[in-house]
N, CA, C and O atoms as CSV, one atom per row, in Angstrom:
chain,resi,resn,atom,element,x,y,z
A,1,MET,N,N,114.976,67.369,115.780
A,1,MET,CA,C,115.251,68.461,114.890
A,1,MET,C,C,114.074,68.717,113.973
A,1,MET,O,O,113.875,69.853,113.543
A,2,THR,N,N,113.280,67.692,113.656
A,2,THR,CA,C,112.126,67.883,112.790
A,2,THR,C,C,111.012,68.622,113.510
A,2,THR,O,O,110.174,69.248,112.862
A,3,GLU,N,N,110.982,68.563,114.833
A,3,GLU,CA,C,109.945,69.257,115.582
A,3,GLU,C,C,110.134,70.774,115.521
A,3,GLU,O,O,109.151,71.511,115.587
A,4,ALA,N,N,111.357,71.251,115.398
A,4,ALA,CA,C,111.629,72.689,115.373
A,4,ALA,C,C,111.292,73.294,114.018
A,4,ALA,O,O,111.007,74.489,113.941
A,5,ALA,N,N,111.314,72.504,112.944
A,5,ALA,CA,C,111.074,73.036,111.601
A,5,ALA,C,C,109.654,73.593,111.455
A,5,ALA,O,O,109.505,74.725,110.994
A,6,PRO,N,N,108.601,72.846,111.829
A,6,PRO,CA,C,107.269,73.434,111.694
A,6,PRO,C,C,107.089,74.677,112.575
A,6,PRO,O,O,106.425,75.634,112.175
A,7,SER,N,N,107.671,74.658,113.748
A,7,SER,CA,C,107.562,75.806,114.633
A,7,SER,C,C,108.265,77.021,114.009
A,7,SER,O,O,107.757,78.141,114.055
A,8,PHE,N,N,109.429,76.772,113.434
A,8,PHE,CA,C,110.170,77.845,112.786
A,8,PHE,C,C,109.398,78.383,111.586
A,8,PHE,O,O,109.323,79.596,111.392
A,9,GLU,N,N,108.829,77.498,110.784
A,9,GLU,CA,C,108.033,77.937,109.633
A,9,GLU,C,C,106.800,78.711,110.083
A,9,GLU,O,O,106.426,79.702,109.457
A,10,GLY,N,N,106.182,78.274,111.143
A,10,GLY,CA,C,105.020,78.982,111.673
A,10,GLY,C,C,105.381,80.368,112.182
A,10,GLY,O,O,104.646,81.334,111.978
A,11,LEU,N,N,106.523,80.446,112.847
A,11,LEU,CA,C,106.981,81.752,113.316
A,11,LEU,C,C,107.286,82.682,112.144
A,11,LEU,O,O,106.942,83.863,112.187
A,12,LEU,N,N,107.925,82.160,111.103
A,12,LEU,CA,C,108.211,82.971,109.916
A,12,LEU,C,C,106.926,83.425,109.247
A,12,LEU,O,O,106.799,84.587,108.860
A,13,ARG,N,N,105.980,82.517,109.111
A,13,ARG,CA,C,104.699,82.860,108.487
A,13,ARG,C,C,103.982,83.943,109.281
A,13,ARG,O,O,103.395,84.862,108.710
A,14,GLU,N,N,104.036,83.827,110.589
A,14,GLU,CA,C,103.399,84.823,111.445
A,14,GLU,C,C,104.124,86.170,111.381
A,14,GLU,O,O,103.487,87.223,111.366
A,15,ALA,N,N,105.442,86.129,111.343
A,15,ALA,CA,C,106.223,87.369,111.311
A,15,ALA,C,C,106.091,88.091,109.981
A,15,ALA,O,O,106.142,89.320,109.932
A,16,LEU,N,N,105.922,87.344,108.915
A,16,LEU,CA,C,105.866,87.943,107.585
A,16,LEU,C,C,104.445,88.153,107.076
A,16,LEU,O,O,104.244,88.425,105.893
A,17,ALA,N,N,103.471,88.032,107.949
A,17,ALA,CA,C,102.076,88.259,107.558
A,17,ALA,C,C,101.879,89.731,107.217
A,17,ALA,O,O,102.422,90.601,107.897
A,18,PRO,N,N,101.105,90.017,106.169
A,18,PRO,CA,C,100.881,91.416,105.806
A,18,PRO,C,C,100.137,92.172,106.903
A,18,PRO,O,O,99.271,91.624,107.585
A,19,VAL,N,N,100.494,93.432,107.053
A,19,VAL,CA,C,99.876,94.288,108.064
A,19,VAL,C,C,99.228,95.465,107.343
A,19,VAL,O,O,99.862,96.134,106.527
A,20,GLU,N,N,97.985,95.703,107.648
A,20,GLU,CA,C,97.266,96.821,107.043
A,20,GLU,C,C,97.655,98.111,107.755
A,20,GLU,O,O,97.689,98.151,108.985
A,21,PRO,N,N,97.949,99.161,107.000
A,21,PRO,CA,C,98.284,100.436,107.643
A,21,PRO,C,C,97.039,101.058,108.270
A,21,PRO,O,O,95.916,100.700,107.917
A,22,PRO,N,N,97.240,101.984,109.195
A,22,PRO,CA,C,96.078,102.649,109.803
A,22,PRO,C,C,95.266,103.387,108.746
A,22,PRO,O,O,95.804,103.805,107.721
A,23,ALA,N,N,93.990,103.544,108.996
A,23,ALA,CA,C,93.094,104.162,108.021
A,23,ALA,C,C,93.450,105.620,107.760
A,23,ALA,O,O,93.289,106.103,106.639
A,24,ASP,N,N,93.926,106.316,108.768
A,24,ASP,CA,C,94.223,107.742,108.603
A,24,ASP,C,C,95.680,108.023,108.248
A,24,ASP,O,O,96.130,109.162,108.369
A,25,LEU,N,N,96.420,107.016,107.817
A,25,LEU,CA,C,97.836,107.194,107.504
A,25,LEU,C,C,98.042,108.185,106.363
A,25,LEU,O,O,98.935,109.029,106.439
A,26,ALA,N,N,97.244,108.101,105.321
A,26,ALA,CA,C,97.406,109.004,104.178
A,26,ALA,C,C,97.141,110.454,104.576
A,26,ALA,O,O,97.850,111.359,104.135
A,27,GLU,N,N,96.130,110.676,105.400
A,27,GLU,CA,C,95.829,112.034,105.833
A,27,GLU,C,C,96.930,112.592,106.729
A,27,GLU,O,O,97.307,113.757,106.604
A,28,ARG,N,N,97.445,111.759,107.631
A,28,ARG,CA,C,98.532,112.208,108.500
A,28,ARG,C,C,99.789,112.499,107.702
A,28,ARG,O,O,100.475,113.489,107.956
A,29,LEU,N,N,100.095,111.639,106.735
A,29,LEU,CA,C,101.266,111.847,105.897
A,29,LEU,C,C,101.125,113.120,105.070
A,29,LEU,O,O,102.077,113.889,104.939
A,30,GLU,N,N,99.942,113.339,104.517
A,30,GLU,CA,C,99.700,114.546,103.719
A,30,GLU,C,C,99.820,115.805,104.574
A,30,GLU,O,O,100.413,116.791,104.137
A,31,SER,N,N,99.275,115.786,105.767
A,31,SER,CA,C,99.374,116.979,106.628
A,31,SER,C,C,100.813,117.221,107.062
A,31,SER,O,O,101.241,118.372,107.152
A,32,THR,N,N,101.564,116.168,107.331
A,32,THR,CA,C,102.969,116.322,107.704
A,32,THR,C,C,103.780,116.890,106.552
A,32,THR,O,O,104.582,117.804,106.747
A,33,LEU,N,N,103.577,116.354,105.349
A,33,LEU,CA,C,104.303,116.856,104.181
A,33,LEU,C,C,103.927,118.303,103.881
A,33,LEU,O,O,104.784,119.099,103.494
A,34,THR,N,N,102.666,118.646,104.055
A,34,THR,CA,C,102.235,120.025,103.835
A,34,THR,C,C,102.910,120.968,104.827
A,34,THR,O,O,103.387,122.037,104.444
A,35,SER,N,N,102.952,120.579,106.087
A,35,SER,CA,C,103.580,121.453,107.091
A,35,SER,C,C,105.082,121.581,106.850
A,35,SER,O,O,105.641,122.659,107.053
A,36,ILE,N,N,105.745,120.514,106.424
A,36,ILE,CA,C,107.178,120.585,106.114
A,36,ILE,C,C,107.419,121.518,104.936
A,36,ILE,O,O,108.349,122.323,104.956
A,37,THR,N,N,106.578,121.409,103.906
A,37,THR,CA,C,106.716,122.285,102.744
A,37,THR,C,C,106.508,123.740,103.138
A,37,THR,O,O,107.249,124.613,102.687
A,38,GLU,N,N,105.513,124.012,103.973
A,38,GLU,CA,C,105.249,125.381,104.410
A,38,GLU,C,C,106.378,125.930,105.273
A,38,GLU,O,O,106.750,127.095,105.134
A,39,MET,N,N,106.925,125.108,106.160
A,39,MET,CA,C,108.039,125.563,106.993
A,39,MET,C,C,109.265,125.870,106.144
A,39,MET,O,O,109.963,126.853,106.394
A,40,ALA,N,N,109.530,125.041,105.146
A,40,ALA,CA,C,110.671,125.289,104.268
A,40,ALA,C,C,110.464,126.570,103.467
A,40,ALA,O,O,111.404,127.344,103.283
A,41,ALA,N,N,109.251,126.798,102.992
A,41,ALA,CA,C,108.964,128.028,102.251
A,41,ALA,C,C,109.104,129.251,103.153
A,41,ALA,O,O,109.619,130.282,102.721
A,42,ASP,N,N,108.651,129.146,104.395
A,42,ASP,CA,C,108.799,130.252,105.336
A,42,ASP,C,C,110.276,130.538,105.617
A,42,ASP,O,O,110.680,131.696,105.722
A,43,GLU,N,N,111.065,129.490,105.737
A,43,GLU,CA,C,112.503,129.661,105.969
A,43,GLU,C,C,113.160,130.372,104.785
A,43,GLU,O,O,114.009,131.244,104.971
A,44,LEU,N,N,112.764,129.997,103.577
A,44,LEU,CA,C,113.333,130.641,102.397
A,44,LEU,C,C,112.873,132.090,102.267
A,44,LEU,O,O,113.635,132.948,101.822
A,45,GLU,N,N,111.633,132.362,102.652
A,45,GLU,CA,C,111.134,133.735,102.601
A,45,GLU,C,C,111.843,134.628,103.611
A,45,GLU,O,O,112.047,135.815,103.355
A,46,ALA,N,N,112.218,134.069,104.753
A,46,ALA,CA,C,112.861,134.854,105.797
A,46,ALA,C,C,114.335,135.124,105.487
A,46,ALA,O,O,114.949,135.999,106.098
A,47,TRP,N,N,114.889,134.386,104.554
A,47,TRP,CA,C,116.304,134.545,104.231
A,47,TRP,C,C,116.522,135.829,103.455
A,47,TRP,O,O,115.790,136.127,102.512
A,48,GLU,N,N,117.512,136.572,103.847
A,48,GLU,CA,C,117.796,137.840,103.199
A,48,GLU,C,C,118.890,137.656,102.151
A,48,GLU,O,O,119.865,136.943,102.386
A,49,LEU,N,N,118.731,138.287,101.014
A,49,LEU,CA,C,119.725,138.189,99.946
A,49,LEU,C,C,121.049,138.827,100.337
A,49,LEU,O,O,122.094,138.456,99.802
A,50,SER,N,N,121.020,139.774,101.254
A,50,SER,CA,C,122.271,140.408,101.676
A,50,SER,C,C,123.181,139.417,102.405
A,50,SER,O,O,124.396,139.608,102.453
A,51,ALA,N,N,122.602,138.370,102.968
A,51,ALA,CA,C,123.391,137.359,103.674
A,51,ALA,C,C,124.060,136.388,102.722
A,51,ALA,O,O,124.814,135.519,103.161
A,52,MET,N,N,123.807,136.514,101.450
A,52,MET,CA,C,124.354,135.586,100.460
A,52,MET,C,C,125.870,135.739,100.299
A,52,MET,O,O,126.529,134.832,99.790
A,53,ARG,N,N,126.412,136.846,100.716
A,53,ARG,CA,C,127.849,137.076,100.562
A,53,ARG,C,C,128.666,136.111,101.404
A,53,ARG,O,O,129.769,135.728,101.015
A,54,ASP,N,N,128.149,135.723,102.528
A,54,ASP,CA,C,128.882,134.841,103.426
A,54,ASP,C,C,128.416,133.401,103.220
A,54,ASP,O,O,127.264,133.085,103.519
A,55,PRO,N,N,129.288,132.518,102.713
A,55,PRO,CA,C,128.883,131.122,102.459
A,55,PRO,C,C,128.448,130.357,103.705
A,55,PRO,O,O,127.765,129.340,103.587
A,56,ARG,N,N,128.821,130.814,104.880
A,56,ARG,CA,C,128.397,130.122,106.102
A,56,ARG,C,C,126.893,130.243,106.301
A,56,ARG,O,O,126.290,129.439,107.011
A,57,ASN,N,N,126.295,131.237,105.681
A,57,ASN,CA,C,124.850,131.450,105.823
A,57,ASN,C,C,124.042,130.660,104.802
A,57,ASN,O,O,122.814,130.740,104.804
A,58,TRP,N,N,124.686,129.914,103.945
A,58,TRP,CA,C,123.987,129.196,102.880
A,58,TRP,C,C,123.395,127.869,103.332
A,58,TRP,O,O,122.555,127.305,102.630
A,59,VAL,N,N,123.809,127.361,104.476
A,59,VAL,CA,C,123.405,126.012,104.899
A,59,VAL,C,C,121.903,125.931,105.138
A,59,VAL,O,O,121.246,125.030,104.615
A,60,ARG,N,N,121.353,126.844,105.909
A,60,ARG,CA,C,119.917,126.776,106.223
A,60,ARG,C,C,119.041,126.929,104.991
A,60,ARG,O,O,118.115,126.138,104.812
A,61,PRO,N,N,119.298,127.928,104.119
A,61,PRO,CA,C,118.460,128.029,102.918
A,61,PRO,C,C,118.626,126.830,101.983
A,61,PRO,O,O,117.657,126.389,101.365
A,62,ALA,N,N,119.838,126.307,101.876
A,62,ALA,CA,C,120.048,125.134,101.020
A,62,ALA,C,C,119.298,123.923,101.577
A,62,ALA,O,O,118.681,123.167,100.826
A,63,ALA,N,N,119.355,123.748,102.895
A,63,ALA,CA,C,118.615,122.636,103.515
A,63,ALA,C,C,117.108,122.834,103.354
A,63,ALA,O,O,116.377,121.879,103.093
A,64,ALA,N,N,116.647,124.076,103.512
A,64,ALA,CA,C,115.215,124.349,103.343
A,64,ALA,C,C,114.785,124.081,101.911
A,64,ALA,O,O,113.688,123.575,101.675
A,65,LEU,N,N,115.633,124.413,100.963
A,65,LEU,CA,C,115.316,124.172,99.560
A,65,LEU,C,C,115.222,122.681,99.261
A,65,LEU,O,O,114.291,122.238,98.588
A,66,VAL,N,N,116.179,121.909,99.755
A,66,VAL,CA,C,116.175,120.462,99.507
A,66,VAL,C,C,114.988,119.796,100.204
A,66,VAL,O,O,114.274,118.997,99.598
A,67,VAL,N,N,114.782,120.125,101.467
A,67,VAL,CA,C,113.701,119.499,102.230
A,67,VAL,C,C,112.338,119.911,101.679
A,67,VAL,O,O,111.443,119.078,101.540
A,68,GLY,N,N,112.185,121.192,101.367
A,68,GLY,CA,C,110.909,121.667,100.831
A,68,GLY,C,C,110.580,121.074,99.477
A,68,GLY,O,O,109.434,120.711,99.210
A,69,THR,N,N,111.591,120.977,98.619
A,69,THR,CA,C,111.375,120.378,97.298
A,69,THR,C,C,111.020,118.903,97.423
A,69,THR,O,O,110.118,118.418,96.740
A,70,SER,N,N,111.722,118.197,98.287
A,70,SER,CA,C,111.437,116.765,98.482
A,70,SER,C,C,110.036,116.549,99.054
A,70,SER,O,O,109.295,115.686,98.584
A,71,ALA,N,N,109.683,117.326,100.054
A,71,ALA,CA,C,108.351,117.181,100.660
A,71,ALA,C,C,107.259,117.570,99.675
A,71,ALA,O,O,106.208,116.931,99.633
A,72,GLY,N,N,107.496,118.611,98.882
A,72,GLY,CA,C,106.518,119.017,97.875
A,72,GLY,C,C,106.333,117.956,96.805
A,72,GLY,O,O,105.210,117.673,96.389
A,73,ALA,N,N,107.443,117.367,96.357
A,73,ALA,CA,C,107.346,116.304,95.347
A,73,ALA,C,C,106.627,115.082,95.908
A,73,ALA,O,O,105.813,114.464,95.222
A,74,ALA,N,N,106.929,114.739,97.149
A,74,ALA,CA,C,106.241,113.603,97.777
A,74,ALA,C,C,104.754,113.886,97.945
A,74,ALA,O,O,103.927,112.987,97.794
A,75,LEU,N,N,104.416,115.121,98.254
A,75,LEU,CA,C,103.012,115.500,98.406
A,75,LEU,C,C,102.278,115.410,97.079
A,75,LEU,O,O,101.146,114.930,97.020
A,76,VAL,N,N,102.920,115.869,96.018
A,76,VAL,CA,C,102.322,115.779,94.679
A,76,VAL,C,C,102.099,114.322,94.304
A,76,VAL,O,O,101.029,113.972,93.806
A,77,LEU,N,N,103.087,113.471,94.534
A,77,LEU,CA,C,102.948,112.047,94.207
A,77,LEU,C,C,101.878,111.376,95.053
A,77,LEU,O,O,101.129,110.540,94.548
A,78,LEU,N,N,101.795,111.727,96.323
A,78,LEU,CA,C,100.783,111.143,97.203
A,78,LEU,C,C,99.380,111.492,96.734
A,78,LEU,O,O,98.504,110.628,96.686
A,79,ARG,N,N,99.167,112.755,96.390
A,79,ARG,CA,C,97.834,113.164,95.927
A,79,ARG,C,C,97.492,112.550,94.579
A,79,ARG,O,O,96.349,112.154,94.355
A,80,ALA,N,N,98.463,112.465,93.680
A,80,ALA,CA,C,98.206,111.855,92.372
A,80,ALA,C,C,97.928,110.356,92.525
A,80,ALA,O,O,97.066,109.805,91.840
A,81,ARG,N,N,98.650,109.714,93.411
A,81,ARG,CA,C,98.427,108.276,93.633
A,81,ARG,C,C,97.054,108.029,94.238
A,81,ARG,O,O,96.389,107.050,93.901
A,82,ARG,N,N,96.629,108.916,95.132
A,82,ARG,CA,C,95.305,108.757,95.741
A,82,ARG,C,C,94.223,108.852,94.667
A,82,ARG,O,O,93.258,108.088,94.692
A,83,ARG,N,N,94.377,109.785,93.725
A,83,ARG,CA,C,93.390,109.909,92.652
A,83,ARG,C,C,93.435,108.711,91.715
A,83,ARG,O,O,92.395,108.245,91.250
A,84,ALA,N,N,94.639,108.208,91.436
A,84,ALA,CA,C,94.778,107.082,90.511
A,84,ALA,C,C,94.375,105.763,91.161
A,84,ALA,O,O,94.060,104.800,90.462
A,85,HIS,N,N,94.384,105.712,92.477
A,85,HIS,CA,C,94.066,104.466,93.177
A,85,HIS,C,C,92.643,104.010,92.895
A,85,HIS,O,O,92.383,102.808,92.856
A,86,GLY,N,N,91.731,104.926,92.700
A,86,GLY,CA,C,90.340,104.579,92.472
A,86,GLY,C,C,90.053,104.058,91.080
A,86,GLY,O,O,89.006,103.450,90.857
A,87,SER,N,N,90.964,104.283,90.127
A,87,SER,CA,C,90.702,103.849,88.755
A,87,SER,C,C,90.979,102.362,88.598
A,87,SER,O,O,91.754,101.778,89.355
A,88,SER,N,N,90.338,101.761,87.610
A,88,SER,CA,C,90.522,100.332,87.371
A,88,SER,C,C,91.793,100.096,86.575
A,88,SER,O,O,92.178,100.915,85.742
A,89,GLY,N,N,92.432,98.982,86.836
A,89,GLY,CA,C,93.681,98.641,86.160
A,89,GLY,C,C,93.438,97.799,84.925
A,89,GLY,O,O,92.303,97.656,84.469
A,90,GLY,N,N,94.496,97.252,84.394
A,90,GLY,CA,C,94.390,96.425,83.210
A,90,GLY,C,C,95.245,96.970,82.098
A,90,GLY,O,O,95.661,98.128,82.130
A,91,LEU,N,N,95.508,96.129,81.108
A,91,LEU,CA,C,96.357,96.543,80.004
A,91,LEU,C,C,95.670,97.557,79.099
A,91,LEU,O,O,96.332,98.418,78.519
A,92,ASP,N,N,94.356,97.465,78.973
A,92,ASP,CA,C,93.638,98.383,78.089
A,92,ASP,C,C,93.693,99.820,78.602
A,92,ASP,O,O,93.841,100.754,77.814
A,93,GLY,N,N,93.577,99.999,79.886
A,93,GLY,CA,C,93.546,101.340,80.447
A,93,GLY,C,C,94.902,101.852,80.900
A,93,GLY,O,O,94.984,102.886,81.563
A,94,MET,N,N,95.960,101.145,80.551
A,94,MET,CA,C,97.289,101.513,81.014
A,94,MET,C,C,97.725,102.888,80.498
A,94,MET,O,O,98.253,103.700,81.257
A,95,LEU,N,N,97.504,103.142,79.216
A,95,LEU,CA,C,97.873,104.429,78.634
A,95,LEU,C,C,97.015,105.548,79.219
A,95,LEU,O,O,97.520,106.627,79.529
A,96,GLU,N,N,95.733,105.289,79.368
A,96,GLU,CA,C,94.843,106.293,79.963
A,96,GLU,C,C,95.245,106.593,81.406
A,96,GLU,O,O,95.210,107.747,81.833
A,97,THR,N,N,95.620,105.569,82.150
A,97,THR,CA,C,96.045,105.768,83.531
A,97,THR,C,C,97.325,106.583,83.587
A,97,THR,O,O,97.463,107.462,84.438
A,98,ALA,N,N,98.263,106.302,82.690
A,98,ALA,CA,C,99.512,107.062,82.648
A,98,ALA,C,C,99.251,108.520,82.297
A,98,ALA,O,O,99.830,109.419,82.908
A,99,GLU,N,N,98.389,108.762,81.322
A,99,GLU,CA,C,98.061,110.133,80.942
A,99,GLU,C,C,97.369,110.869,82.088
A,99,GLU,O,O,97.666,112.033,82.357
A,100,ARG,N,N,96.462,110.195,82.747
A,100,ARG,CA,C,95.745,110.798,83.868
A,100,ARG,C,C,96.706,111.107,85.016
A,100,ARG,O,O,96.590,112.143,85.670
A,101,THR,N,N,97.657,110.198,85.257
A,101,THR,CA,C,98.625,110.409,86.327
A,101,THR,C,C,99.515,111.602,86.036
A,101,THR,O,O,99.782,112.408,86.927
A,102,VAL,N,N,99.980,111.723,84.787
A,102,VAL,CA,C,100.815,112.869,84.414
A,102,VAL,C,C,100.019,114.162,84.547
A,102,VAL,O,O,100.542,115.168,85.027
A,103,ALA,N,N,98.765,114.139,84.125
A,103,ALA,CA,C,97.921,115.329,84.260
A,103,ALA,C,C,97.707,115.679,85.724
A,103,ALA,O,O,97.733,116.856,86.083
A,104,ASP,N,N,97.493,114.669,86.586
A,104,ASP,CA,C,97.320,114.912,88.015
A,104,ASP,C,C,98.592,115.481,88.631
A,104,ASP,O,O,98.531,116.396,89.453
A,105,LEU,N,N,99.740,114.942,88.237
A,105,LEU,CA,C,101.005,115.458,88.753
A,105,LEU,C,C,101.182,116.926,88.379
A,105,LEU,O,O,101.595,117.735,89.210
A,106,GLY,N,N,100.872,117.269,87.137
A,106,GLY,CA,C,100.976,118.659,86.702
A,106,GLY,C,C,100.022,119.561,87.457
A,106,GLY,O,O,100.390,120.665,87.857
A,107,ARG,N,N,98.800,119.099,87.652
A,107,ARG,CA,C,97.792,119.898,88.353
A,107,ARG,C,C,98.201,120.131,89.815
A,107,ARG,O,O,98.084,121.245,90.324
A,108,GLU,N,N,98.677,119.080,90.480
A,108,GLU,CA,C,99.085,119.223,91.877
A,108,GLU,C,C,100.325,120.105,92.001
A,108,GLU,O,O,100.438,120.882,92.950
A,109,ALA,N,N,101.259,119.994,91.050
A,109,ALA,CA,C,102.463,120.839,91.091
A,109,ALA,C,C,102.076,122.303,90.899
A,109,ALA,O,O,102.600,123.174,91.594
A,110,ARG,N,N,101.169,122.585,89.972
A,110,ARG,CA,C,100.720,123.963,89.757
A,110,ARG,C,C,99.991,124.486,90.989
A,110,ARG,O,O,100.114,125.662,91.331
A,111,LYS,N,N,99.229,123.613,91.659
A,111,LYS,CA,C,98.500,124.018,92.856
A,111,LYS,C,C,99.480,124.392,93.967
A,111,LYS,O,O,99.292,125.399,94.649
A,112,LEU,N,N,100.536,123.572,94.151
A,112,LEU,CA,C,101.512,123.865,95.186
A,112,LEU,C,C,102.341,125.093,94.862
A,112,LEU,O,O,102.628,125.895,95.751
A,113,LEU,N,N,102.729,125.255,93.610
A,113,LEU,CA,C,103.537,126.401,93.217
A,113,LEU,C,C,102.710,127.675,93.202
A,113,LEU,O,O,103.243,128.765,93.412
A,114,GLY,N,N,101.432,127.549,92.959
A,114,GLY,CA,C,100.552,128.721,92.954
A,114,GLY,C,C,100.312,129.257,94.345
A,114,GLY,O,O,100.025,130.442,94.516
A,115,ASP,N,N,100.429,128.385,95.359
A,115,ASP,CA,C,100.228,128.822,96.744
A,115,ASP,C,C,101.335,129.756,97.199
A,115,ASP,O,O,101.098,130.628,98.035
A,116,ARG,N,N,102.514,129.596,96.677
A,116,ARG,CA,C,103.670,130.404,97.116
A,116,ARG,C,C,104.146,131.282,96.009
A,116,ARG,O,O,105.106,132.033,96.185
């Protein structure tokens, strides 16, 4: 029974080893989120207000609104995190980092809202 313990620990150590994500993961994620946001905006633009009378027609625009808002928020956070990733950490710069992050979030949100 003692022979299985080191093997089991080795298997756990191997299974739980950190894995580096692909180098282009951030770019792929950003392009996917951008396309989802654009598709949701196109869906909302194509929706006619005259169809609002029938509640059965509300599902697609409501889904487009939820999905587009979520993808847009994720895109804003991804871009702000990418900018903040390069800055140095520490307790001294914590307030500056928070202020910079809030400013980046505002700038990215204005950029996305200005496009549409």
